[in-house]
C-alpha positions in Angstrom: 65.9 42.1 91.1 68.0 39.5 89.2 70.6 42.2 88.5 70.8 43.1 92.2 71.0 39.5 93.4 73.9 38.8 91.1 75.8 42.0 92.0 78.5 41.9 94.8 81.3 44.2 95.9 84.9 43.3 96.5 87.0 44.0 99.5 89.0 46.5 97.4 85.9 48.6 97.0 85.1 48.5 100.7 88.7 49.5 101.6 88.5 52.4 99.1 85.3 53.6 100.6 86.9 53.4 104.1 89.8 55.5 102.8 87.4 58.1 101.4 85.4 58.3 104.7 88.7 58.8 106.5 89.5 61.7 104.0 86.2 63.3 104.8 86.8 63.1 108.5 90.3 64.7 108.0 88.7 67.4 105.9 86.7 68.6 109.0 90.1 69.7 110.4 91.9 70.4 107.1 89.3 71.9 104.7 91.6 71.6 101.7 91.1 67.9 101.8 87.4 68.2 101.2 87.8 68.8 97.5 90.3 66.0 97.2 87.9 63.6 98.9 85.0 64.6 96.6 87.2 64.0 93.5 88.3 60.6 94.8 84.8 59.6 95.6 83.6 60.6 92.1 86.4 58.6 90.5 85.6 55.5 92.6 81.9 55.8 91.6 83.0 56.1 87.9 85.3 53.2 88.0 82.7 51.1 89.8 80.1 51.8 87.1 82.7 51.0 84.4 83.4 47.7 86.2 79.7 46.9 86.3 79.4 47.7 82.6 82.2 45.5 81.6 80.8 42.6 83.6 77.2 42.9 82.5 77.6 43.8 78.9 78.1 40.1 78.1 74.9 38.2 78.7 76.6 34.9 79.7 80.2 35.8 80.5 81.0 32.6 82.4 80.1 28.9 82.2 80.7 26.1 84.7 79.9 22.4 85.0 80.7 19.7 87.5 82.0 16.2 86.4 82.0 13.2 88.7 81.0 9.5 88.8 77.4 8.6 89.3 78.6 6.3 92.1 81.0 7.4 94.8 83.1 5.2 96.9 82.5 5.2 100.7 85.6 5.9 102.8 87.8 6.6 99.7 88.9 9.8 98.1 86.6 10.6 95.1 87.7 13.1 92.5 85.4 16.0 91.5 86.2 18.2 88.5 84.9 21.7 87.9 85.1 23.0 84.3 85.1 26.8 83.9 84.9 28.7 80.7 85.6 32.5 80.3 83.5 34.1 77.5 84.6 37.6 78.3 87.0 39.6 76.2 89.3 40.1 79.1 91.0 37.8 81.7 88.8 37.1 84.8 89.8 36.3 88.3 87.0 34.1 89.6 86.0 32.8 93.0 84.2 29.4 92.9 82.0 28.0 95.7 80.8 24.4 95.1 77.8 23.6 97.3 78.5 20.1 98.8 75.8 17.7 100.2 74.7 18.4 103.7 76.4 15.1 104.9 79.8 16.8 104.7 78.7 19.8 106.8 81.0 22.1 104.9 80.0 25.5 103.7 83.4 27.0 102.7 84.4 24.9 99.7 86.0 27.9 98.0 88.5 27.9 95.1 90.1 30.7 93.2 91.2 30.7 89.5 92.6 33.1 87.0 91.1 32.4 83.6 92.5 34.2 80.4 90.0 35.5 77.9 88.1 32.9 75.8 89.9 30.1 77.6 88.8 27.2 79.9 90.1 26.1 83.3 89.7 22.9 85.2 89.6 22.6 89.0 90.0 19.3 90.8 89.4 18.4 94.4 88.5 15.3 96.3 85.8 14.4 98.8 85.7 11.5 101.3 82.1 10.4 102.1 81.7 8.4 105.3 78.1 7.2 104.9 76.4 5.2 102.2 73.3 6.7 100.6 72.2 9.4 98.2 74.1 12.7 98.1 72.7 15.8 96.5 75.1 18.5 95.3 73.9 22.1 95.0 74.8 24.8 92.7 78.3 25.9 91.4 78.6 29.6 92.4 81.0 31.5 90.2 81.9 35.0 91.2 83.5 36.8 88.2 85.6 39.8 89.3 85.8 42.8 87.0 89.0 44.2 85.4 89.3 46.9 88.1 88.5 44.3 90.8 85.8 46.5 92.4 82.7 44.5 91.5 81.8 40.9 91.3 79.0 39.2 89.3 77.6 35.9 90.5 76.7 33.0 88.2 74.9 29.8 89.3 75.2 26.5 87.5 74.5 22.7 87.8 71.9 22.7 90.5 70.6 19.5 92.2 73.1 17.0 90.9 72.7 13.6 92.7 75.2 10.8 93.3 75.0 7.6 95.2 77.7 6.5 97.7 78.4 2.8 97.5 80.7 0.5 99.5 84.3 1.2 98.6 84.6 -0.1 95.0 87.8 2.0 94.6 89.5 -0.1 97.3 88.1 -3.2 95.6 89.6 -2.3 92.2 93.0 -1.4 93.8 93.3 -4.8 95.4 92.0 -6.5 92.2 94.6 -4.6 90.1 97.4 -5.5 92.5 96.3 -9.1 92.4 96.5 -9.2 88.6 99.9 -7.6 88.6 101.3 -9.6 91.5 101.9 -6.5 93.6 99.7 -7.4 96.6 102.8 -7.3 98.9 102.8 -3.5 98.6 99.5 -3.4 100.6 100.7 -5.9 103.2 99.4 -9.1 101.6 101.7 -12.0 102.5 102.9 -14.8 100.4 101.8 -18.1 102.0 103.6 -21.3 100.9 101.2 -24.2 100.4 101.1 -26.8 103.2 100.0 -30.1 101.7 98.4 -30.6 98.4 94.9 -30.3 96.9 93.5 -32.9 94.6 93.4 -30.7 91.4 96.6 -31.4 89.3 97.8 -28.4 87.4 101.2 -29.1 85.7 104.7 -30.7 85.9 107.4 -28.1 86.4 111.1 -27.8 87.4 111.9 -28.3 91.1 112.8 -25.1 93.0 114.1 -24.8 96.6 111.3 -25.1 99.1 109.1 -27.4 97.1 107.7 -30.5 98.9 110.0 -33.4 98.1 107.0 -35.7 98.2 105.7 -34.1 95.0 108.8 -35.1 92.9 107.7 -36.9 89.7 110.6 -39.4 89.3 109.6 -40.6 85.9 109.5 -37.1 84.5 112.8 -36.3 86.3 114.4 -39.3 84.6 113.3 -38.2 81.2 114.5 -34.6 81.6 117.6 -35.4 83.7 116.6 -32.9 86.2 114.2 -32.9 89.2 110.6 -32.3 88.2 107.6 -31.9 90.6 103.9 -32.2 90.3 102.2 -28.8 90.7 98.7 -28.7 92.2 96.3 -25.7 92.2 93.8 -24.5 94.7 90.5 -26.3 94.8 87.8 -24.2 93.1 84.1 -23.6 93.5 84.3 -23.4 97.3 81.7 -21.3 99.0 82.7 -18.1 100.9 80.1 -16.3 102.9 80.5 -12.9 104.6 78.3 -12.8 107.7 77.9 -9.1 108.6 76.6 -8.1 112.0 74.5 -4.9 111.9 73.7 -4.8 115.6 74.6 -2.0 118.1 78.2 -3.3 118.6 79.0 -2.4 115.0 78.2 1.3 115.4 81.4 2.5 117.0 83.0 5.2 114.8 86.6 5.3 113.6 88.0 8.0 111.3 84.5 9.0 110.3 83.4 5.4 109.3 81.4 3.1 111.6 82.7 -0.5 112.1 79.8 -1.6 110.0 81.0 0.3 107.0 84.5 -1.0 107.5 83.1 -4.5 107.5 81.0 -3.8 104.4 84.0 -2.5 102.5 86.1 -5.5 103.5 83.3 -7.9 102.5 83.1 -6.4 99.0 86.9 -6.8 98.5 87.0 -10.3 99.8 84.0 -11.3 97.7 85.7 -10.0 94.6 88.9 -11.8 95.3 87.0 -15.0 96.1 85.3 -14.8 92.7 88.7 -14.1 91.0 90.0 -17.3 92.7 87.1 -19.2 91.1 85.3 -19.6 94.4 81.6 -18.8 95.1 80.8 -15.7 97.1 77.7 -14.9 99.2 76.5 -12.5 101.9 74.2 -12.7 104.9 73.4 -9.6 107.0 71.8 -9.9 110.4 71.1 -8.2 113.7 68.1 -9.2 115.9 66.8 -11.0 112.8 68.1 -12.0 109.4 68.0 -9.0 107.0 69.4 -10.3 103.7 70.6 -13.7 102.3 72.5 -13.7 99.0 73.3 -17.4 98.1 77.0 -18.0 97.1 77.3 -18.2 93.3 80.0 -17.5 90.7 78.1 -16.1 87.8 78.9 -12.9 86.0 76.5 -10.7 87.8 77.2 -11.9 91.4 79.6 -9.0 92.2 77.0 -6.5 91.1 74.3 -8.2 93.3 76.7 -8.1 96.3 77.4 -4.4 95.7 73.7 -3.5 95.5 72.9 -5.6 98.6 75.7 -3.9 100.6 74.7 -0.5 99.5 71.2 -0.9 100.9 72.2 -1.9 104.4 70.7 0.3 107.1 72.0 0.9 110.6 70.3 -1.0 113.4 70.9 -0.7 117.1 69.3 -4.0 118.2 71.0 -6.7 120.1 72.4 -9.4 117.8 70.6 -12.7 117.8 73.2 -15.4 117.1 70.8 -18.2 117.6 68.7 -17.1 114.7 71.9 -16.8 112.6 72.9 -20.4 113.4 69.4 -21.7 112.5 69.5 -19.7 109.2 73.0 -20.9 108.3 72.1 -24.6 109.0 69.0 -24.3 106.9 70.3 -22.3 104.0 74.0 -23.4 103.7 74.1 -27.2 103.3 77.6 -27.4 101.8 80.7 -26.9 104.0 81.8 -23.3 103.5 84.1 -20.6 104.7 82.2 -18.2 107.0 83.7 -14.8 107.6 81.8 -13.4 110.6 82.3 -9.6 110.9 81.2 -8.6 114.4 82.7 -7.0 117.5 83.2 -8.2 121.1 84.2 -5.8 123.8 84.1 -8.1 126.8 84.9 -11.8 127.4 81.4 -12.4 129.0 79.8 -11.0 125.8 81.8 -13.5 123.7 81.0 -16.4 126.1 77.3 -15.8 125.8 77.5 -16.3 122.0 80.1 -19.1 122.2 77.7 -22.1 122.0 76.3 -20.8 118.7 79.8 -20.1 117.3 80.9 -23.6 118.2 77.9 -25.0 116.6 78.7 -23.1 113.4 82.3 -24.2 113.5 81.2 -27.9 113.6 79.7 -27.7 110.1 81.7 -24.9 108.5 85.1 -23.3 108.6 84.4 -20.2 110.8 86.5 -17.1 111.0 85.4 -14.5 113.6 86.6 -11.0 112.7 86.4 -8.4 115.4 88.1 -5.1 116.1 90.8 -3.6 118.3 90.0 -0.3 120.0 92.7 1.9 118.6 92.0 4.7 121.1 92.9 2.3 123.9 96.1 1.4 122.1 97.1 5.1 122.3 96.4 5.1 126.0 98.4 2.0 126.6 101.7 3.5 125.3 101.1 7.0 126.7 103.0 7.7 130.0 100.8 8.2 133.0 101.8 11.4 134.8 98.9 11.8 137.2 96.8 9.6 139.4 93.8 9.9 137.1 96.0 8.9 134.1 97.2 5.8 136.0 93.5 4.7 136.6 92.7 5.4 133.0 95.6 3.4 131.7 94.8 0.5 134.0 91.2 0.4 132.7 92.6 0.5 129.1 94.9 -2.4 129.9 92.0 -4.4 131.2 90.0 -3.9 128.1 93.0 -4.8 125.9 93.5 -7.9 128.0 89.9 -8.9 127.5 90.3 -8.7 123.7 93.3 -11.1 123.9 91.4 -13.4 126.1 88.5 -13.5 123.6 91.0 -14.6 120.9 92.3 -17.4 123.1 88.8 -18.5 124.1 87.7 -18.8 120.4 90.9 -20.6 119.4 90.6 -23.1 122.1 87.4 -24.3 120.5 88.9 -24.5 117.0 87.5 -21.2 115.8 89.8 -19.0 113.6 90.0 -15.4 114.7 91.2 -12.0 113.3 91.7 -9.2 115.8 92.4 -6.2 113.8 92.5 -2.4 113.7 89.7 -1.1 111.5 92.1 0.4 108.9 93.9 -3.0 108.6 90.7 -5.0 108.3 90.8 -5.6 104.6 94.5 -6.6 104.4 94.2 -9.0 107.4 91.0 -10.6 106.0 92.6 -11.2 102.6 95.7 -12.7 104.3 93.5 -15.0 106.3 91.6 -16.1 103.2 94.8 -16.8 101.3 96.3 -18.7 104.2 93.2 -20.9 104.5 93.4 -21.6 100.8 97.1 -22.4 100.9 96.6 -24.8 103.8 93.9 -26.6 101.9 91.3 -26.0 104.7 88.7 -24.9 102.1 
């Protein structure tokens, strides 16, 4: 039974059989073709048996394994490697089907490779998971095709390999590496000139155009016979909290990811940058109740704690309770901190219902409300309306877009900082806002 389960036939064999059947049909009208058809059928049977013999005379003719990270990055391209080894004494053309986790809903992950005898071959492909959690990979199915390409033998390797999909640490490392190499501008991060000065003195350096003239050190300038200025650095050890809304408003999908997952990925990046800036980073997740509270700290294991906390966040469809959030923040966060609130408002009335709690938070902390543009509406806004129905649709889209702009004005009128962003630009815009607030000395 194991032999029969591993034995497959190629398209070449089926085409040959079709040709032989056609010859037998013609032989009914032209009898001389009957002998030719019998000879061809005999040769095909002989070659097929020879192909089977060559494939099965070696006990383990092929070997395959899968290599990947134990933790995959959500929303990013993760590389998967398949290592193939040909142990036959002849070159093999192989078809490889890697069984992906059910979350991808993909059953045709097929590759082809030509592997010389006693050689290895490496296949590489990428996957982009869009949900956090545990992913189970199935078997690697390798179909070795014989020398005559009439028969295939199936091998199965590496069954039940598990990987966990975490918030996008690949994106986090990219921004961290760019920050260390001063290449953040490539991703849209702006340079923000400091407005005012913080209280932490750093060094005395030469004056350059654009420096604040009030920072000129006249004594040092007299000694060096050139203008010298006092340089100040950002104040450190400030608390930065990411408040992540897990309510129903954060379940809208965009490019496969929910708004909640975009917020989680951005929170991980901003927490890492805050720690690199010597600030303290913490996280609070909430919906109709408070789910998790991770106090802001700056120790060596804080980033790992944040990553594990964000990994375990589950989707909730409850109405968000901002009153409970306000009470929790007032009780748990006693020092003035930067609060990055990741949420979403679709209507002005929805924002106004929560405005008293947002204003109360802004009295004691520096609050930044981060919410999302509906990019599908942006497409409708710039699409010409050719029919009456399209005119109505475009009018409704304009009303929704207007509501979003009104929400921004409403929050800013009460001294609340806002970020209205497309989901794919969330991380860049949040980093820019954080650096701007640091440069202005507001935190």
